[in-house]
C-alpha positions as MATLAB code, in Angstrom:
seq = 'MVDYLHQSLYGYYEQLSSIFTSTLNPTTISLPRTAEDLLLAHLVYKCLVKMASWLWNRMEKQSKEDFFRQLEPWVCPFRVLICRTLMSP';
ca = [
      97.596   79.919  118.369;
      96.685   81.219  114.913;
     100.035   83.006  114.662;
     101.933   79.816  115.488;
      99.892   77.704  113.079;
     100.192   80.309  110.350;
     103.975   80.349  110.554;
     104.198   76.556  110.491;
     101.669   76.036  107.709;
     103.079   78.849  105.604;
     106.537   77.270  105.929;
     105.154   73.939  104.732;
     103.305   75.573  101.853;
     106.405   77.518  100.840;
     108.484   74.321  100.743;
     105.856   72.436   98.765;
     105.337   75.219   96.255;
     109.086   75.517   95.686;
     109.106   71.834   94.715;
     106.518   72.508   92.020;
     108.416   75.345   90.426;
     111.505   73.198   89.944;
     110.083   69.743   89.172;
     106.629   70.154   87.662;
     106.660   69.460   83.945;
     104.691   67.323   81.455;
     106.694   64.188   82.250;
     106.304   64.403   86.040;
     102.644   65.463   86.136;
     101.435   61.845   85.953;
     103.658   60.536   88.757;
     101.931   59.469   91.999;
     104.415   61.504   94.023;
     103.429   64.672   92.163;
      99.749   64.013   92.831;
     100.469   63.466   96.532;
     102.512   66.666   96.736;
      99.774   68.638   94.980;
      97.118   67.219   97.310;
      99.166   68.023  100.397;
      99.869   71.561   99.180;
      96.175   72.027   98.452;
      95.174   70.881  101.953;
      97.746   73.167  103.585;
      96.528   76.067  101.431;
      92.915   75.378  102.446;
      93.921   75.570  106.114;
      95.725   78.864  105.520;
      92.680   80.331  103.754;
      90.332   79.232  106.537;
      92.597   80.808  109.164;
      92.860   84.021  107.139;
      89.081   84.298  106.788;
      88.622   83.581  110.499;
      91.136   86.286  111.327;
      89.489   88.731  108.920;
      86.067   88.163  110.510;
      87.526   88.957  113.933;
      88.572   92.413  112.746;
      85.483   94.088  114.186;
      86.036   92.533  117.633;
      89.429   94.143  118.258;
      91.154   97.454  117.825;
      92.727   98.307  114.496;
      96.226   98.345  116.008;
      95.800   94.826  117.388;
      94.317   93.624  114.124;
      97.119   95.029  111.961;
      99.754   93.723  114.366;
      98.157   90.286  114.085;
      97.929   90.626  110.298;
     101.605   91.545  109.814;
     102.929   87.937  109.673;
     100.444   87.273  106.880;
     101.565   90.232  104.795;
     105.350   90.149  105.302;
     106.062   87.004  103.248;
     104.238   88.498  100.274;
     106.105   91.773  100.643;
     109.415   89.886  100.604;
     108.336   87.814   97.604;
     107.301   90.912   95.651;
     110.598   92.652   96.456;
     112.568   89.584   95.344;
     110.604   89.395   92.121;
     111.132   93.066   91.334;
     114.851   92.920   92.132;
     115.595   89.812   90.049;
     116.954   90.405   86.542;
];
């Protein structure tokens, strides 16, 4: 269940954060839509952090192989993002 929720919530957070990088500027910061988008992104991020801490606390209750297999979907998006950042001119 955590894996499914993580994928869905991370997808939402990725979409919301991409909006901020392209539209957030001094003129749009005071718009109600921007405030709503920021609030929604913050709530999604809070859910992701709570799931990550829950998963981390379960580490002792399972084998390391199972834990790292379960952790892989959390790490892969960051690995891809870092590779994209390093490869961009």
